[in-house]
Z-matrix of the N, CA and C atoms (Angstrom, degrees):
N
C 1 1.521
C 2 1.481 1 108.12
N 3 1.331 2 116.44 1 -40.41
C 4 1.605 3 119.57 2 -169.61
C 5 1.490 4 103.88 3 -64.43
N 6 1.356 5 118.85 4 -27.32
C 7 1.480 6 120.23 5 -171.78
C 8 1.521 7 113.46 6 -78.90
N 9 1.310 8 115.32 7 -15.67
C 10 1.442 9 123.50 8 -168.11
C 11 1.524 10 111.40 9 -64.06
N 12 1.360 11 122.64 10 -43.71
C 13 1.484 12 123.45 11 173.02
C 14 1.415 13 112.75 12 -56.24
N 15 1.233 14 117.18 13 -47.69
C 16 1.525 15 126.02 14 -174.29
C 17 1.488 16 106.78 15 -67.00
N 18 1.340 17 119.12 16 -38.30
C 19 1.534 18 118.94 17 179.09
C 20 1.532 19 110.07 18 -70.92
N 21 1.299 20 119.31 19 -37.77
C 22 1.413 21 124.97 20 174.74
C 23 1.475 22 115.60 21 -57.38
N 24 1.423 23 110.69 22 -43.81
C 25 1.554 24 116.36 23 -177.33
C 26 1.559 25 103.99 24 -66.79
N 27 1.322 26 111.90 25 -45.62
C 28 1.616 27 116.99 26 -174.45
C 29 1.563 28 107.67 27 -60.22
N 30 1.299 29 119.20 28 -44.13
C 31 1.429 30 126.82 29 -177.57
C 32 1.539 31 104.73 30 -59.50
N 33 1.390 32 117.45 31 -52.22
C 34 1.482 33 117.45 32 -175.98
C 35 1.575 34 111.47 33 -62.23
N 36 1.237 35 113.96 34 -33.33
C 37 1.492 36 121.19 35 179.08
C 38 1.463 37 110.49 36 -62.83
N 39 1.284 38 114.41 37 -51.79
C 40 1.546 39 119.64 38 -173.36
C 41 1.428 40 112.50 39 -80.25
N 42 1.351 41 120.69 40 -16.55
C 43 1.510 42 122.61 41 175.57
C 44 1.514 43 107.62 42 -138.20
N 45 1.387 44 113.75 43 77.28
C 46 1.507 45 119.03 44 174.51
C 47 1.433 46 114.47 45 -67.03
N 48 1.289 47 115.50 46 157.61
C 49 1.390 48 122.00 47 -179.24
C 50 1.577 49 113.70 48 -62.73
N 51 1.340 50 122.21 49 145.20
C 52 1.369 51 121.72 50 177.12
C 53 1.581 52 107.72 51 -78.37
N 54 1.339 53 112.17 52 171.94
C 55 1.431 54 119.94 53 179.46
C 56 1.527 55 108.20 54 -57.64
N 57 1.252 56 118.63 55 -47.98
C 58 1.406 57 126.15 56 178.02
C 59 1.587 58 112.70 57 -53.75
N 60 1.363 59 112.11 58 -47.40
C 61 1.383 60 120.96 59 -173.55
C 62 1.638 61 108.80 60 -71.05
N 63 1.238 62 114.12 61 -26.62
C 64 1.643 63 119.02 62 175.97
C 65 1.496 64 108.72 63 -68.45
N 66 1.348 65 117.76 64 -27.31
C 67 1.436 66 118.96 65 -175.56
C 68 1.439 67 113.38 66 -75.93
N 69 1.454 68 111.46 67 -18.74
C 70 1.550 69 116.75 68 178.12
C 71 1.537 70 118.35 69 -106.45
N 72 1.350 71 107.84 70 6.36
C 73 1.571 72 117.42 71 -169.29
C 74 1.592 73 108.56 72 -77.42
N 75 1.345 74 116.38 73 -28.49
C 76 1.383 75 117.81 74 -167.50
C 77 1.594 76 116.80 75 -101.65
N 78 1.405 77 117.55 76 124.60
C 79 1.441 78 116.72 77 179.26
C 80 1.492 79 109.91 78 -119.50
N 81 1.339 80 117.01 79 115.75
C 82 1.542 81 121.49 80 -178.14
C 83 1.525 82 107.78 81 -50.05
N 84 1.349 83 111.98 82 136.87
C 85 1.462 84 112.89 83 174.98
C 86 1.491 85 120.99 84 -99.76
N 87 1.385 86 113.67 85 5.53
C 88 1.454 87 121.34 86 175.58
C 89 1.513 88 112.97 87 -154.80
N 90 1.363 89 115.05 88 171.96
C 91 1.525 90 116.17 89 -179.49
C 92 1.481 91 112.15 90 -62.81
N 93 1.325 92 117.68 91 -35.45
C 94 1.400 93 123.73 92 -175.72
C 95 1.602 94 110.23 93 -66.32
N 96 1.202 95 115.81 94 -42.84
C 97 1.471 96 118.06 95 -179.79
C 98 1.557 97 106.90 96 -75.25
N 99 1.201 98 117.58 97 -35.70
C 100 1.496 99 122.22 98 173.65
C 101 1.594 100 112.89 99 -58.52
N 102 1.213 101 111.20 100 -46.61
C 103 1.552 102 115.13 101 175.34
C 104 1.513 103 113.35 102 -60.71
N 105 1.382 104 119.78 103 -38.91
C 106 1.469 105 124.52 104 177.74
C 107 1.555 106 108.38 105 -66.66
N 108 1.266 107 112.56 106 -43.43
C 109 1.507 108 119.59 107 175.94
C 110 1.501 109 112.01 108 -53.75
N 111 1.343 110 113.40 109 -50.86
C 112 1.489 111 121.87 110 -177.36
C 113 1.526 112 110.21 111 -63.83
N 114 1.431 113 116.45 112 -45.16
C 115 1.518 114 120.51 113 179.71
C 116 1.453 115 110.83 114 -51.17
N 117 1.400 116 113.12 115 -51.49
C 118 1.491 117 123.32 116 -172.34
C 119 1.589 118 105.55 117 -62.11
N 120 1.232 119 117.19 118 -49.25
C 121 1.562 120 122.52 119 -171.47
C 122 1.408 121 111.15 120 -63.99
N 123 1.439 122 118.65 121 -32.14
C 124 1.549 123 121.60 122 -174.62
C 125 1.512 124 109.84 123 -102.02
N 126 1.308 125 119.71 124 5.19
C 127 1.507 126 120.81 125 -177.21
C 128 1.540 127 109.74 126 -74.13
N 129 1.335 128 121.64 127 139.33
C 130 1.425 129 123.44 128 -176.75
C 131 1.481 130 112.74 129 -53.84
N 132 1.290 131 115.25 130 -35.75
C 133 1.535 132 117.19 131 -179.16
C 134 1.558 133 111.96 132 -61.78
N 135 1.395 134 111.61 133 -42.85
C 136 1.431 135 120.21 134 -177.78
C 137 1.605 136 106.44 135 -68.59
N 138 1.212 137 119.89 136 -42.71
C 139 1.466 138 122.21 137 170.30
C 140 1.480 139 116.09 138 -49.86
N 141 1.358 140 110.73 139 -50.52
C 142 1.471 141 115.81 140 -171.10
C 143 1.554 142 107.04 141 -71.63
N 144 1.391 143 119.81 142 -33.04
C 145 1.459 144 116.16 143 178.09
C 146 1.488 145 115.71 144 -71.10
N 147 1.416 146 113.10 145 -31.92
C 148 1.501 147 115.54 146 179.89
C 149 1.495 148 107.03 147 -70.98
N 150 1.225 149 119.51 148 -23.66
C 151 1.523 150 124.73 149 -175.53
C 152 1.539 151 111.67 150 -80.41
N 153 1.286 152 114.20 151 -15.27
C 154 1.561 153 118.98 152 -175.75
C 155 1.632 154 106.60 153 -99.75
N 156 1.328 155 111.60 154 117.44
C 157 1.512 156 120.92 155 -173.21
C 158 1.545 157 109.71 156 -67.11
N 159 1.286 158 111.86 157 -16.40
C 160 1.548 159 112.31 158 -172.41
C 161 1.551 160 109.89 159 -82.77
N 162 1.389 161 119.66 160 -6.40
C 163 1.424 162 124.43 161 178.93
C 164 1.440 163 115.14 162 -108.89
N 165 1.389 164 116.25 163 132.50
C 166 1.448 165 115.81 164 177.74
C 167 1.594 166 107.83 165 -108.31
N 168 1.348 167 113.30 166 126.12
C 169 1.427 168 122.25 167 -173.52
C 170 1.552 169 109.74 168 -89.00
N 171 1.339 170 114.56 169 142.72
C 172 1.422 171 122.63 170 170.50
C 173 1.524 172 112.26 171 -157.96
N 174 1.356 173 112.63 172 179.59
C 175 1.523 174 120.03 173 170.36
C 176 1.568 175 100.25 174 -128.53
N 177 1.354 176 113.02 175 94.67
C 178 1.459 177 120.26 176 -178.51
C 179 1.569 178 114.34 177 -46.30
N 180 1.320 179 118.99 178 -46.58
C 181 1.365 180 121.80 179 -167.34
C 182 1.488 181 109.76 180 -73.47
N 183 1.369 182 120.81 181 -13.72
C 184 1.459 183 125.63 182 179.75
C 185 1.518 184 105.73 183 -85.29
N 186 1.274 185 123.24 184 -4.61
C 187 1.430 186 125.72 185 -176.08
C 188 1.593 187 108.32 186 -96.56
N 189 1.422 188 114.47 187 -8.34
C 190 1.437 189 114.95 188 175.33
C 191 1.473 190 108.33 189 -79.69
N 192 1.303 191 123.98 190 138.36
C 193 1.403 192 127.15 191 178.82
C 194 1.554 193 112.72 192 -54.52
N 195 1.243 194 125.08 193 135.61
C 196 1.379 195 124.67 194 -171.10
C 197 1.479 196 113.10 195 -57.96
N 198 1.374 197 119.85 196 -35.16
C 199 1.430 198 121.05 197 177.32
C 200 1.471 199 115.68 198 -65.01
N 201 1.201 200 115.76 199 -24.81
C 202 1.457 201 126.38 200 177.42
C 203 1.510 202 114.37 201 -91.58
N 204 1.294 203 119.78 202 -27.11
C 205 1.502 204 127.68 203 -172.23
C 206 1.487 205 104.60 204 -63.57
N 207 1.305 206 124.33 205 -49.60
C 208 1.413 207 123.40 206 -175.76
C 209 1.519 208 115.32 207 -58.52
N 210 1.371 209 115.34 208 -15.80
C 211 1.553 210 118.44 209 176.07
C 212 1.486 211 113.65 210 -96.76
N 213 1.361 212 111.86 211 -3.83
C 214 1.524 213 120.58 212 -176.48
C 215 1.451 214 115.20 213 -83.25
N 216 1.302 215 124.28 214 128.79
C 217 1.448 216 119.59 215 -174.82
C 218 1.572 217 114.75 216 -58.39
N 219 1.376 218 113.17 217 -55.99
C 220 1.368 219 118.52 218 -177.68
C 221 1.563 220 118.48 219 -81.28
N 222 1.316 221 110.45 220 -24.63
C 223 1.439 222 115.13 221 -179.23
C 224 1.524 223 116.88 222 -95.54
N 225 1.343 224 114.80 223 -7.63
C 226 1.443 225 125.05 224 -178.50
C 227 1.520 226 117.49 225 -130.88
N 228 1.369 227 112.16 226 -69.79
C 229 1.471 228 123.57 227 -177.08
C 230 1.645 229 110.55 228 -53.70
N 231 1.324 230 109.40 229 -46.88
C 232 1.490 231 113.27 230 -173.92
C 233 1.599 232 114.70 231 -90.35
N 234 1.308 233 115.38 232 0.35
C 235 1.381 234 118.56 233 177.09
C 236 1.433 235 114.57 234 -91.71
N 237 1.531 236 122.80 235 134.08
C 238 1.358 237 122.34 236 179.80
C 239 1.595 238 106.67 237 140.36
N 240 1.277 239 109.74 238 171.53
C 241 1.535 240 119.17 239 -179.02
C 242 1.402 241 115.83 240 -49.87
N 243 1.275 242 123.98 241 131.14
C 244 1.390 243 123.23 242 177.99
C 245 1.631 244 109.71 243 85.10
N 246 1.259 245 118.04 244 -16.59
C 247 1.464 246 117.28 245 -176.35
C 248 1.584 247 104.75 246 -112.05
N 249 1.358 248 115.02 247 -110.14
C 250 1.582 249 121.91 248 168.50
C 251 1.458 250 101.68 249 -102.50
N 252 1.294 251 114.14 250 100.14
C 253 1.446 252 119.86 251 -177.29
C 254 1.463 253 116.67 252 -69.33
N 255 1.343 254 113.96 253 -24.43
C 256 1.484 255 118.03 254 175.05
C 257 1.445 256 107.57 255 -137.28
N 258 1.376 257 122.65 256 146.45
C 259 1.420 258 123.63 257 -178.82
C 260 1.490 259 111.97 258 -61.47
N 261 1.358 260 121.64 259 140.32
C 262 1.405 261 124.27 260 -173.17
C 263 1.679 262 106.24 261 -64.38
N 264 1.285 263 107.07 262 148.29
C 265 1.568 264 112.76 263 167.23
C 266 1.491 265 111.24 264 -98.11
N 267 1.308 266 118.53 265 146.13
C 268 1.440 267 124.09 266 -176.76
C 269 1.427 268 114.10 267 -136.71
N 270 1.348 269 115.45 268 150.58
C 271 1.590 270 120.08 269 178.27
C 272 1.485 271 102.41 270 -132.02
N 273 1.395 272 114.01 271 129.28
C 274 1.462 273 117.49 272 178.11
C 275 1.494 274 106.66 273 -115.67
N 276 1.266 275 119.14 274 129.38
C 277 1.446 276 123.07 275 176.85
C 278 1.474 277 110.70 276 -75.22
N 279 1.252 278 121.37 277 141.73
C 280 1.456 279 127.54 278 -171.22
C 281 1.447 280 113.68 279 -55.86
N 282 1.290 281 125.97 280 136.01
C 283 1.367 282 127.61 281 -178.75
C 284 1.570 283 112.94 282 72.32
N 285 1.341 284 115.86 283 19.27
C 286 1.451 285 120.89 284 170.38
C 287 1.503 286 113.00 285 69.43
N 288 1.398 287 119.53 286 26.22
C 289 1.463 288 121.04 287 -174.03
C 290 1.570 289 108.81 288 -70.93
N 291 1.463 290 115.97 289 -44.71
C 292 1.349 291 120.77 290 -175.28
C 293 1.492 292 112.72 291 -148.40
N 294 1.306 293 121.40 292 175.65
C 295 1.450 294 120.82 293 -177.39
C 296 1.515 295 103.73 294 -158.23
N 297 1.382 296 116.71 295 145.86
C 298 1.402 297 124.32 296 177.36
C 299 1.535 298 108.15 297 -140.07
N 300 1.382 299 113.45 298 141.31
C 301 1.482 300 117.30 299 -173.67
C 302 1.548 301 105.10 300 -141.53
N 303 1.274 302 118.02 301 139.02
C 304 1.459 303 128.73 302 173.53
C 305 1.454 304 111.17 303 -110.72
N 306 1.365 305 117.38 304 126.06
C 307 1.380 306 117.89 305 -177.64
C 308 1.661 307 107.17 306 -141.46
N 309 1.274 308 113.36 307 144.28
C 310 1.465 309 117.81 308 169.02
C 311 1.489 310 113.12 309 -101.20
N 312 1.350 311 117.30 310 119.37
C 313 1.466 312 119.82 311 179.91
C 314 1.493 313 109.89 312 -99.54
N 315 1.340 314 115.69 313 125.67
C 316 1.582 315 119.62 314 -171.40
C 317 1.553 316 110.33 315 -90.46
N 318 1.324 317 106.16 316 -170.90
C 319 1.626 318 112.87 317 -169.88
C 320 1.613 319 109.36 318 -79.83
N 321 1.330 320 111.96 319 -12.83
C 322 1.535 321 114.56 320 -169.69
C 323 1.608 322 109.61 321 -100.98
N 324 1.496 323 115.48 322 26.48
C 325 1.382 324 114.13 323 -178.35
C 326 1.618 325 104.91 324 -127.11
N 327 1.313 326 113.71 325 39.53
C 328 1.409 327 117.29 326 -169.00
C 329 1.598 328 107.94 327 -101.07
N 330 1.387 329 111.21 328 158.51
C 331 1.428 330 116.49 329 171.23
C 332 1.566 331 101.35 330 -108.36
N 333 1.329 332 115.37 331 -74.68
C 334 1.487 333 122.11 332 166.86
C 335 1.503 334 107.97 333 -75.53
N 336 1.317 335 117.44 334 145.14
C 337 1.427 336 128.76 335 -174.26
C 338 1.512 337 106.73 336 -52.37
N 339 1.387 338 113.87 337 123.24
C 340 1.470 339 122.70 338 178.51
C 341 1.546 340 114.18 339 77.08
N 342 1.249 341 119.68 340 -4.19
C 343 1.495 342 120.72 341 -178.09
C 344 1.593 343 112.00 342 -114.46
N 345 1.268 344 116.33 343 124.50
C 346 1.544 345 117.93 344 -175.46
C 347 1.593 346 106.70 345 -58.78
N 348 1.285 347 111.13 346 141.11
C 349 1.553 348 120.15 347 -178.05
C 350 1.516 349 104.27 348 -63.78
N 351 1.390 350 116.83 349 137.48
C 352 1.408 351 122.64 350 173.78
C 353 1.507 352 117.19 351 -57.43
N 354 1.401 353 110.05 352 -31.45
C 355 1.462 354 116.28 353 -177.83
C 356 1.621 355 108.83 354 -65.62
N 357 1.317 356 115.70 355 -35.48
C 358 1.505 357 117.45 356 -176.26
C 359 1.522 358 102.29 357 -72.75
N 360 1.296 359 123.14 358 -36.15
C 361 1.537 360 121.78 359 -179.17
C 362 1.562 361 103.83 360 -64.97
N 363 1.232 362 118.25 361 -40.70
C 364 1.487 363 117.01 362 -177.69
C 365 1.461 364 113.35 363 -66.95
N 366 1.283 365 112.21 364 -33.52
C 367 1.509 366 113.03 365 178.93
C 368 1.482 367 110.07 366 -77.63
N 369 1.224 368 125.03 367 -34.81
C 370 1.439 369 125.26 368 164.46
C 371 1.449 370 113.58 369 -51.89
N 372 1.357 371 122.20 370 -45.90
C 373 1.360 372 127.01 371 -176.98
C 374 1.507 373 111.94 372 -69.20
N 375 1.280 374 115.24 373 -40.98
C 376 1.499 375 123.45 374 175.07
C 377 1.550 376 110.40 375 -54.93
N 378 1.298 377 113.09 376 -57.56
C 379 1.443 378 115.01 377 -179.20
C 380 1.568 379 116.43 378 -65.87
N 381 1.276 380 112.73 379 -44.88
C 382 1.461 381 117.04 380 179.29
C 383 1.488 382 111.70 381 -62.24
N 384 1.298 383 122.98 382 -49.39
C 385 1.456 384 120.76 383 175.79
C 386 1.437 385 113.21 384 -56.34
N 387 1.356 386 117.62 385 -40.40
C 388 1.506 387 119.99 386 178.79
C 389 1.480 388 109.37 387 -61.55
N 390 1.392 389 114.89 388 -49.77
C 391 1.508 390 114.19 389 -175.13
C 392 1.539 391 107.76 390 -59.84
N 393 1.217 392 123.01 391 -33.74
C 394 1.450 393 130.31 392 174.87
C 395 1.483 394 115.09 393 -43.70
N 396 1.456 395 112.78 394 -49.39
C 397 1.321 396 114.26 395 -168.78
C 398 1.638 397 112.51 396 -106.33
N 399 1.370 398 118.88 397 3.07
C 400 1.348 399 125.62 398 176.10
C 401 1.507 400 110.09 399 -46.08
N 402 1.291 401 120.26 400 -48.59
C 403 1.429 402 120.42 401 -172.53
C 404 1.580 403 115.25 402 -63.07
N 405 1.236 404 117.22 403 -17.92
C 406 1.456 405 122.73 404 179.21
C 407 1.496 406 114.34 405 -95.64
N 408 1.380 407 114.95 406 -14.00
C 409 1.473 408 115.78 407 -176.11
C 410 1.539 409 108.81 408 -98.97
N 411 1.402 410 111.67 409 156.31
C 412 1.477 411 117.65 410 -177.95
C 413 1.636 412 110.00 411 -58.23
N 414 1.409 413 111.53 412 133.06
C 415 1.388 414 115.02 413 -178.53
C 416 1.531 415 116.51 414 65.86
N 417 1.284 416 119.21 415 3.26
C 418 1.451 417 124.44 416 -176.44
C 419 1.465 418 112.54 417 59.66
N 420 1.253 419 118.90 418 41.61
C 421 1.416 420 121.43 419 -175.42
C 422 1.585 421 106.17 420 -138.06
N 423 1.383 422 118.45 421 134.66
C 424 1.388 423 120.01 422 -179.37
C 425 1.631 424 108.03 423 -142.75
N 426 1.317 425 119.81 424 145.04
C 427 1.487 426 118.67 425 173.67
C 428 1.460 427 108.34 426 -114.30
N 429 1.253 428 121.24 427 150.26
C 430 1.381 429 124.17 428 -175.58
C 431 1.476 430 112.38 429 -74.14
N 432 1.429 431 120.43 430 119.87
C 433 1.375 432 125.62 431 170.47
C 434 1.551 433 116.58 432 -95.57
N 435 1.297 434 111.95 433 -29.38
C 436 1.471 435 114.32 434 179.62
C 437 1.566 436 105.93 435 -154.04
N 438 1.199 437 116.30 436 142.02
C 439 1.542 438 122.12 437 170.93
C 440 1.547 439 111.17 438 -146.77
N 441 1.235 440 113.38 439 128.10
C 442 1.499 441 123.48 440 178.84
C 443 1.537 442 110.15 441 -122.16
N 444 1.243 443 112.92 442 120.55
C 445 1.435 444 121.96 443 179.35
C 446 1.467 445 113.67 444 -116.09
N 447 1.375 446 111.76 445 134.63
C 448 1.664 447 117.44 446 176.05
C 449 1.436 448 106.07 447 -123.81
N 450 1.385 449 114.23 448 123.60
C 451 1.475 450 120.90 449 177.21
C 452 1.535 451 110.35 450 -88.12
N 453 1.405 452 113.14 451 128.20
C 454 1.460 453 117.77 452 -177.42
C 455 1.523 454 114.47 453 -109.11
N 456 1.328 455 118.06 454 -24.44
C 457 1.408 456 118.57 455 179.31
C 458 1.528 457 106.03 456 -160.28
N 459 1.363 458 114.69 457 159.02
C 460 1.555 459 119.78 458 177.09
C 461 1.448 460 111.64 459 -60.82
N 462 1.253 461 118.55 460 137.16
C 463 1.480 462 122.10 461 172.74
C 464 1.543 463 107.87 462 -99.98
N 465 1.311 464 113.14 463 105.68
C 466 1.533 465 116.92 464 -175.49
C 467 1.540 466 104.44 465 -71.35
N 468 1.362 467 113.27 466 152.36
C 469 1.385 468 124.87 467 -176.95
C 470 1.623 469 104.80 468 -80.69
N 471 1.328 470 115.80 469 159.20
C 472 1.502 471 121.10 470 173.56
C 473 1.471 472 108.02 471 66.42
N 474 1.403 473 113.52 472 50.76
C 475 1.512 474 118.81 473 178.71
C 476 1.508 475 109.03 474 -148.27
N 477 1.398 476 114.61 475 163.35
C 478 1.473 477 117.55 476 179.40
C 479 1.540 478 107.60 477 -94.16
N 480 1.346 479 115.03 478 136.01
C 481 1.449 480 117.94 479 178.80
C 482 1.570 481 109.79 480 -117.05
N 483 1.254 482 114.52 481 153.21
C 484 1.501 483 124.84 482 -177.23
C 485 1.559 484 105.63 483 -125.44
N 486 1.402 485 109.44 484 118.81
C 487 1.474 486 118.70 485 179.19
C 488 1.627 487 103.20 486 -102.06
N 489 1.434 488 111.31 487 131.67
C 490 1.463 489 110.34 488 178.44
C 491 1.550 490 104.49 489 -130.88
N 492 1.249 491 118.69 490 137.21
C 493 1.526 492 124.37 491 -176.10
C 494 1.533 493 110.56 492 -141.46
N 495 1.363 494 110.66 493 146.63
C 496 1.518 495 121.53 494 179.80
C 497 1.428 496 112.27 495 -132.56
N 498 1.369 497 117.48 496 131.87
C 499 1.466 498 115.88 497 -179.73
C 500 1.522 499 105.05 498 -85.02
N 501 1.301 500 118.10 499 123.68
C 502 1.517 501 120.97 500 -172.58
C 503 1.449 502 111.81 501 -94.80
N 504 1.472 503 116.15 502 -25.22
C 505 1.373 504 117.24 503 -177.47
C 506 1.559 505 110.89 504 -166.84
N 507 1.246 506 115.10 505 141.62
C 508 1.446 507 121.47 506 178.31
C 509 1.488 508 115.63 507 -139.81
N 510 1.409 509 114.91 508 129.00
C 511 1.477 510 118.16 509 -178.21
C 512 1.628 511 110.99 510 -138.89
N 513 1.242 512 117.72 511 101.53
C 514 1.466 513 117.65 512 179.01
C 515 1.450 514 108.92 513 70.14
N 516 1.321 515 120.65 514 -120.80
C 517 1.434 516 129.11 515 -174.61
C 518 1.542 517 110.80 516 -89.95
N 519 1.369 518 118.42 517 4.42
C 520 1.426 519 118.17 518 -173.99
C 521 1.512 520 109.25 519 -119.48
N 522 1.263 521 118.56 520 148.56
C 523 1.402 522 128.97 521 176.32
C 524 1.462 523 116.98 522 -143.19
N 525 1.360 524 120.56 523 129.39
C 526 1.423 525 123.16 524 -178.45
C 527 1.560 526 106.49 525 -107.50
N 528 1.318 527 111.80 526 139.17
C 529 1.540 528 117.27 527 -173.30
C 530 1.445 529 109.42 528 -138.94
N 531 1.335 530 121.66 529 144.34
C 532 1.433 531 132.21 530 175.06
C 533 1.514 532 112.06 531 -121.14
N 534 1.292 533 115.68 532 143.78
C 535 1.516 534 111.10 533 178.18
C 536 1.574 535 103.78 534 -167.64
N 537 1.409 536 110.30 535 -176.67
C 538 1.428 537 117.73 536 178.57
C 539 1.560 538 110.01 537 -157.69
N 540 1.258 539 121.76 538 167.42
C 541 1.430 540 127.69 539 171.37
C 542 1.486 541 106.44 540 -114.64
N 543 1.359 542 119.73 541 133.98
C 544 1.331 543 125.13 542 -175.54
C 545 1.660 544 105.22 543 -135.79
N 546 1.399 545 115.58 544 165.57
C 547 1.302 546 121.98 545 175.04
C 548 1.471 547 115.17 546 -70.76
N 549 1.389 548 126.31 547 155.62
C 550 1.469 549 117.41 548 176.98
C 551 1.503 550 98.05 549 -103.39
N 552 1.480 551 115.18 550 129.40
C 553 1.425 552 123.61 551 176.53
C 554 1.560 553 113.91 552 -52.73
N 555 1.332 554 114.60 553 137.77
C 556 1.474 555 112.86 554 -176.01
C 557 1.525 556 108.32 555 -105.83
N 558 1.344 557 119.95 556 -0.82
C 559 1.445 558 126.49 557 177.46
C 560 1.424 559 114.99 558 -147.91
N 561 1.282 560 123.82 559 155.35
C 562 1.419 561 127.65 560 -179.78
C 563 1.558 562 110.97 561 -55.03
N 564 1.259 563 122.73 562 135.10
C 565 1.417 564 128.39 563 170.84
C 566 1.557 565 108.74 564 84.54
N 567 1.292 566 127.10 565 -5.26
C 568 1.309 567 134.42 566 -179.90
C 569 1.573 568 106.52 567 -71.91
N 570 1.386 569 113.88 568 126.18
C 571 1.454 570 115.51 569 175.43
C 572 1.523 571 113.86 570 -87.65
N 573 1.367 572 120.61 571 138.33
C 574 1.458 573 120.87 572 177.90
C 575 1.440 574 113.39 573 -67.33
N 576 1.277 575 116.14 574 155.80
C 577 1.454 576 121.41 575 177.55
C 578 1.565 577 106.79 576 -106.78
N 579 1.335 578 117.85 577 128.52
C 580 1.405 579 121.67 578 174.10
C 581 1.518 580 115.71 579 -78.62
N 582 1.230 581 111.85 580 118.97
C 583 1.500 582 117.62 581 -169.91
C 584 1.585 583 111.70 582 -96.14
N 585 1.280 584 119.43 583 -40.58
C 586 1.499 585 125.43 584 178.35
C 587 1.531 586 106.98 585 -149.83
N 588 1.309 587 113.76 586 148.93
C 589 1.506 588 121.66 587 179.97
C 590 1.628 589 104.28 588 -123.05
N 591 1.348 590 119.80 589 153.34
C 592 1.445 591 116.89 590 -179.85
C 593 1.548 592 108.34 591 -150.36
N 594 1.222 593 124.47 592 155.57
C 595 1.441 594 133.55 593 168.96
C 596 1.579 595 107.46 594 -130.83
N 597 1.357 596 112.24 595 144.54
C 598 1.573 597 113.94 596 -177.49
C 599 1.451 598 108.71 597 -155.58
N 600 1.283 599 110.81 598 155.04
C 601 1.485 600 120.69 599 172.53
C 602 1.562 601 110.18 600 -119.09
N 603 1.251 602 115.89 601 130.77
C 604 1.409 603 121.99 602 -177.86
C 605 1.587 604 110.87 603 -122.60
N 606 1.366 605 115.41 604 134.99
C 607 1.390 606 115.73 605 177.37
C 608 1.515 607 114.96 606 -125.35
N 609 1.328 608 114.24 607 134.98
C 610 1.514 609 117.24 608 -176.50
C 611 1.540 610 103.93 609 -80.65
N 612 1.351 611 113.27 610 126.72
C 613 1.497 612 116.14 611 -176.13
C 614 1.538 613 107.54 612 -68.60
N 615 1.420 614 110.62 613 163.35
C 616 1.482 615 114.47 614 -177.99
C 617 1.495 616 108.71 615 -74.56
N 618 1.302 617 120.13 616 -19.58
C 619 1.583 618 119.00 617 179.74
C 620 1.469 619 102.90 618 -98.61
N 621 1.297 620 119.92 619 31.83
C 622 1.635 621 120.06 620 -179.43
C 623 1.480 622 114.77 621 -65.55
N 624 1.377 623 117.82 622 -25.05
C 625 1.472 624 116.94 623 170.11
C 626 1.455 625 117.31 624 -58.29
N 627 1.172 626 123.25 625 -39.67
C 628 1.475 627 125.39 626 170.99
C 629 1.372 628 122.08 627 -63.34
N 630 1.429 629 117.17 628 -18.19
C 631 1.419 630 126.90 629 -176.79
C 632 1.504 631 109.31 630 -97.72
N 633 1.348 632 120.15 631 -10.58
C 634 1.430 633 126.21 632 -176.92
C 635 1.487 634 115.33 633 -65.90
N 636 1.255 635 117.56 634 -3.89
C 637 1.562 636 123.31 635 -167.41
C 638 1.582 637 105.08 636 -66.76
N 639 1.360 638 118.21 637 -33.66
C 640 1.408 639 121.13 638 -179.71
C 641 1.448 640 111.98 639 -110.51
N 642 1.279 641 120.14 640 121.06
C 643 1.527 642 125.62 641 177.16
C 644 1.463 643 109.08 642 -93.28
N 645 1.344 644 119.16 643 98.90
C 646 1.563 645 122.02 644 -174.84
C 647 1.536 646 105.70 645 -112.34
N 648 1.320 647 121.95 646 27.84
C 649 1.329 648 125.87 647 179.33
C 650 1.556 649 107.87 648 -61.94
């Protein structure tokens, strides 16, 4: 019996959920989370991305084995009421050309009162830009070598955020990516506000083949 948890963790590591499985892995625990889930699922941006055959949809954090997820910053620690109430949805363009992610940032992620902490936005950008370029890197894995973030406007708490990224260059084990976080329009014709921009360099480590066991793209 003592070996059961270890076996389950190893099994999850060797056979991670598919992109389609990750979309079915989350069940909202309360009405507030369900409302956020419904809002994202019915938003025109979501509808348009799902209609585009060039994009593959997933919920990356739901591909992390449950035993490990609770120790993961963005997949565990920051998930929950008042924080990231529902795991982000993401769309990756084939061959790692671009990436889009929709996230709701709650009221408990602030630095200044009512304003999302800049460190949270930087973390979003680091992960999002990395996921954008994973498909062009050996073994779909990259480590952050450089990340530069410029803040353009305050990101108010309790709102939906859109991360957009584009792979601008790839050479061997290296990939350069640019992106930004913007507001999610709440009504037709409304222009999004860019809150932060970023550029980054990711390098696939030489030992990447040993890290390929978990597919968290």
